[in-house]
C-alpha positions, 0 to 999 in steps of 0.5 A, a space after each residue: 181100866 177103860 177098854 180103850 186104855 187097855 187095848 191102846 197100851 197093848 197095841 202101842 207095845 207092838 202087839 196085834 189084836 187077833 181076837 176079842 171076846 166078852 164071854 156071856 153067861 150060859 143059860 144054866 146061870 139063868 136057872 140058878 140066878 136070873 138077876 145075875 144072868 141079866 146083869 152079866 148079859 148086859 155088862 160082861 165082867 170078863 174079857 179075853 184077848 188073843 194077841 200076837 207079836 209080829 
């Protein structure tokens, strides 16, 4: 699902976005698998949102 759709649906449902985080890989991953580190650093695969209902 595109990020725009994801957030639009939450906001349309009345939620207020307080925080949006796209966690990046840690330096430890670079030591284990540099290719995966580079891939995840450029295109994160996780999204965390903090919402509240007014």
